[in-house]
C-alpha positions as CSV (number, residue, x, y, z in Angstrom):
1,M,-27.3,4.2,23.9
2,T,-27.3,6.9,21.2
3,S,-27.4,6.1,17.6
4,R,-24.4,7.2,15.6
5,T,-24.5,9.0,12.3
6,S,-22.1,9.0,9.4
7,E,-21.6,12.7,10.1
8,E,-20.2,12.0,13.6
9,L,-16.7,13.2,14.2
10,L,-14.4,10.9,16.2
11,A,-11.5,11.8,18.4
12,I,-8.1,10.5,17.3
13,G,-8.0,8.1,20.3
14,E,-11.4,6.6,19.2
15,V,-10.1,6.1,15.6
16,S,-7.0,4.5,17.1
17,R,-9.0,2.2,19.3
18,R,-11.3,1.2,16.4
19,T,-8.6,0.6,13.8
20,G,-5.7,-0.6,16.0
21,A,-3.5,2.0,14.4
22,A,-1.2,4.0,16.7
23,V,-2.1,7.6,17.2
24,S,1.2,8.6,15.7
25,A,0.4,6.5,12.6
26,I,-2.9,8.3,12.2
27,R,-1.2,11.7,12.5
28,Y,1.3,10.5,9.9
29,Y,-1.5,9.4,7.5
30,E,-3.0,12.8,8.0
31,S,0.3,14.5,7.1
32,L,0.4,12.4,3.9
33,G,-3.2,13.4,3.0
34,L,-4.5,9.9,3.3
35,V,-7.0,11.0,5.9
36,T,-8.4,14.4,6.9
37,A,-9.2,15.8,10.3
38,H,-11.3,18.7,11.4
39,R,-9.9,20.9,14.2
40,T,-12.0,21.9,17.1
41,A,-11.8,25.4,18.6
42,G,-9.4,23.8,21.1
43,G,-7.2,22.5,18.3
44,T,-8.0,18.8,18.8
45,R,-8.3,16.5,15.8
46,R,-11.8,15.1,14.9
47,F,-12.1,12.6,12.1
48,P,-15.1,11.7,10.0
49,R,-16.4,8.2,10.7
50,H,-15.4,7.0,7.2
51,T,-11.8,7.5,8.3
52,I,-12.1,4.1,10.0
53,R,-12.6,2.4,6.6
54,R,-9.7,4.4,5.0
55,I,-7.3,3.4,7.7
56,S,-8.4,-0.2,7.5
57,I,-7.6,-0.2,3.8
58,I,-4.3,1.5,4.4
59,Q,-3.4,-1.2,6.9
60,L,-4.4,-4.0,4.6
61,A,-2.5,-2.4,1.7
62,T,0.7,-2.0,3.7
63,R,0.4,-5.5,5.0
64,F,0.6,-6.7,1.4
65,G,3.6,-4.5,0.7
66,I,1.8,-1.6,-1.1
67,P,3.7,1.6,-0.4
68,L,1.9,4.5,1.1
69,V,2.7,6.6,-1.9
70,E,0.6,4.2,-4.0
71,V,-2.2,4.2,-1.5
72,A,-2.1,8.0,-1.7
73,E,-2.4,7.9,-5.5
74,V,-5.4,5.7,-5.3
75,F,-7.0,7.6,-2.5
76,S,-6.5,10.9,-4.4
77,A,-9.5,9.8,-6.5
78,L,-11.7,9.6,-3.4
79,P,-13.6,12.4,-1.8
80,A,-12.0,13.5,1.5
81,E,-15.0,15.5,2.7
82,R,-17.6,12.7,2.6
83,P,-17.8,8.9,2.7
84,P,-17.0,7.3,-0.6
85,T,-20.0,6.0,-2.6
86,R,-20.2,2.5,-4.0
87,R,-19.2,4.1,-7.4
88,D,-16.2,5.7,-5.8
89,W,-15.0,2.4,-4.3
90,M,-15.6,0.6,-7.6
91,R,-13.4,3.1,-9.4
92,I,-10.5,2.7,-7.0
93,S,-11.0,-1.0,-6.8
94,R,-10.4,-1.2,-10.6
95,A,-7.3,0.9,-10.3
96,W,-6.0,-1.3,-7.5
97,H,-6.9,-4.5,-9.3
98,E,-4.6,-3.5,-12.1
99,R,-1.7,-2.7,-9.7
100,L,-2.2,-5.9,-7.8
101,E,-2.3,-7.9,-11.0
102,E,1.1,-6.4,-11.9
103,R,2.5,-7.3,-8.5
104,K,1.1,-10.8,-8.8
105,Q,2.9,-11.3,-12.2
106,A,6.1,-9.9,-10.7
107,I,5.9,-12.3,-7.8
108,D,5.3,-15.2,-10.3
109,R,8.4,-14.1,-12.2
110,M,10.4,-14.0,-9.0
111,Q,9.2,-17.5,-8.0
112,R,10.2,-18.9,-11.4
113,E,13.6,-17.2,-11.3
114,L,14.3,-18.4,-7.8
115,A,13.2,-21.9,-8.6
116,G,15.4,-21.9,-11.7
117,C,18.4,-20.7,-9.8
118,I,18.1,-23.1,-7.0
119,G,16.9,-25.9,-9.3
120,C,20.1,-25.9,-11.4
121,G,22.0,-27.5,-8.5
122,C,25.0,-25.2,-8.2
123,L,23.5,-23.3,-5.2
124,S,25.9,-20.5,-5.8
125,L,24.8,-17.1,-7.1
126,Q,28.5,-16.1,-7.7
127,A,29.4,-19.2,-9.8
128,C,26.1,-19.6,-11.7
129,T,26.7,-19.0,-15.4
130,L,23.3,-20.3,-16.4
131,F,21.3,-17.1,-15.9
132,N,24.0,-14.4,-16.0
133,P,27.1,-15.5,-17.9
134,G,30.0,-13.2,-17.5
135,D,27.9,-11.0,-15.2
136,R,26.4,-9.2,-18.3
137,L,23.4,-8.0,-16.2
138,G,25.8,-6.1,-13.9
139,E,26.6,-3.8,-16.8
140,D,23.0,-2.5,-16.6
141,G,23.3,-1.4,-13.0
142,A,22.7,-2.7,-9.5
143,G,19.9,-4.8,-8.3
144,A,17.8,-7.7,-9.4
145,R,17.8,-7.0,-13.1
146,R,15.9,-10.1,-14.2
147,V,13.2,-10.1,-11.5
148,D,12.2,-6.5,-11.6
149,P,11.2,-5.5,-15.2
150,G,11.2,-1.9,-14.2
151,A,14.9,-2.1,-13.5
152,R,15.8,-2.9,-17.1
């Protein structure tokens, strides 16, 4: 068995096998700039080994509902040409912590709103005057106006 180095380049199929991501997803991530590949003389993609970690983080982020555009924003602070250092990861970790904290607070607000709406006993979003008398919030536009503070 040969030892592997961090400089080793992996075929797209190997990256797919190691991460569980479909080859098409890896190509898509590349098109978004989330991962980078080197092309061989024959035109095949070869990925740095640290791509496995990036894709794993992408998968985890999307599993928790973080859009790829946000992942791209965070990843833009990481070097594409080398594995991230501990300092690199700490920097993006802080950025993501702030974003995740905002999401957590939004989910808490949503839980309170839903519990309050169901808790009043009317069980009718159309007839409920407790939270939106006269449909005043409808004047501000479509969507969940009270739950999403960005919509106000």
